[in-house]
Phi, psi and omega in degrees: 000321180287325178295323174297323177291320177301313183298318183291329181292315180289328172293317177298310185298321184288322178292322179302323177289323181280330186229069183296333176296322184261017195301309182299317175294326175294312182303316179296316180296327177294316185295333180275358177081024181272155173282134185231128177265116181302329184293344177275359181239127175227143178294150180219162180278124182297324186295343180258013181220137178265347180194167174301331179293344182246028175283076184232118180269102171298130181269129178291148177301148183256135184277109183271339175255078194292332176284348191273126188259356179122199182230152178274135182237153175275348178300141174289323170230144182202149182208148169232125189232137170286123190297314193291320190249358179064020180279134174280121180264337181207145174208149182208112182044058184282351182256007180282116175292138179222157164287153189238357176055227184281002168304329176316327190294338174299309181298317177307309172298330180290307179306312185294321179293330177294346177274000176060064179272159179278098187298339182273350183292144179260134184216163177250134173299145181236158186293339176296339177283333193306124179233138183263149187112129185076187177255141180258131185258348186247147181278143175284346186262003183250173172235151191220152174291145183306316183302328173293325174297319176299314180303314176301319177293310184285321180273314187256001178058043179287117185287325172298317180290323177298319181290327178295327176297326182291316178299318192280350184281340181081013175252152176278172190300313183300312180292339175287318180292326171301316176299325177295318185286330178283326173290324178300316182289327177295332181275000181080018180275084192278351185238030188238141177225139171240134178229355166213173192267336188268333188099002183286340174285125170285358175282349172286101193225155188202174167249155181314309185293334175281325174300325183291324181291323181287319178297326175296317179289319185286336178292000179266356181263107190291330179292319171290316183293320182297315180293327184272000175271350174277126177294327175195162178202155179246134179241160194231128171279170176305328179294336186109344185292139175262148183227118178281118175253114180260142182284132177295343180270100187286348178289346173304332177248029173254177178297340184288344172252028182225159187310133011268004185265152166210140178271113183264340178192136182197150183208131177271169172205149177204134160210156181304322174291335181262341188075200182263126193232164183197126170243134189209151174241128174243154164225160177249194184287344177262007180061033172280112184268134170235151178243128181238130175235124167241138179233129172077037170288162190283345185203170174300311178289328177301320181287329174295315176303309178311304187295313182304316189283324175300316180297308187294318183297314182297310185289337179269343188263330188243157186238126175259138180271000000 
């Protein structure tokens, strides 16, 4: 009996040294006389887990084409990140602050939806909402469901529709912008500043790694993701007039959004000071998700080519377990 107890104590001590995080659980198993396979227990970073039930160590993608250095992009800044492990697969000037244009509208939609609006309610645009710059897709003389105004903002990047969301949030302009910056801080976006909700201000600035954090957080919102996945949609005013909304993200109708690839979330942006921008979340048939951000591409087609090339290169160069 004494020998058996000593043996159990040695096993417990050894396991405690090898796996300090799970020590109490392992010790209890030994005391209960249960058989233990050491390979079933792996150490984990406690800050990334809320309980032992989430004790899963994610493995970063493995670079299988070791000599591939990436692709040439016209973007001033670019990054590709594995969503599960936050591993950077490609980077270019990731610390360079840039204007982000209408990528801003993702944060605007996020803050607006946090006010829990009645999306089925019908409202009328007012001239206070009117914003110049870009294309206005909705008539000021008609009425629309709030969900359709949100669609116009996210799909066709309509600035007037976006400004209407601020009004419909029941927050004044200053409080809404403050809420945007607070949400950015909560997401860990330490180098991001918002000064307006539409993205028309060049002072809305960020870095590509911050945009990745925003994409990661907002990708959990089905209302926003479902909207940005539509290449086009038709909405109707209360008058019965129809309005065709075409997505500013032209990648939705290319091979990069068909089997085995899928665009799960994306938003374009442009300003003369920003260049052409695009933030996106991709997955493949195995649900390996990557986040790609390009800021400051040289043309509209250039930003799409940059993201397309980075997505294909990443999936061809890395292997996910």
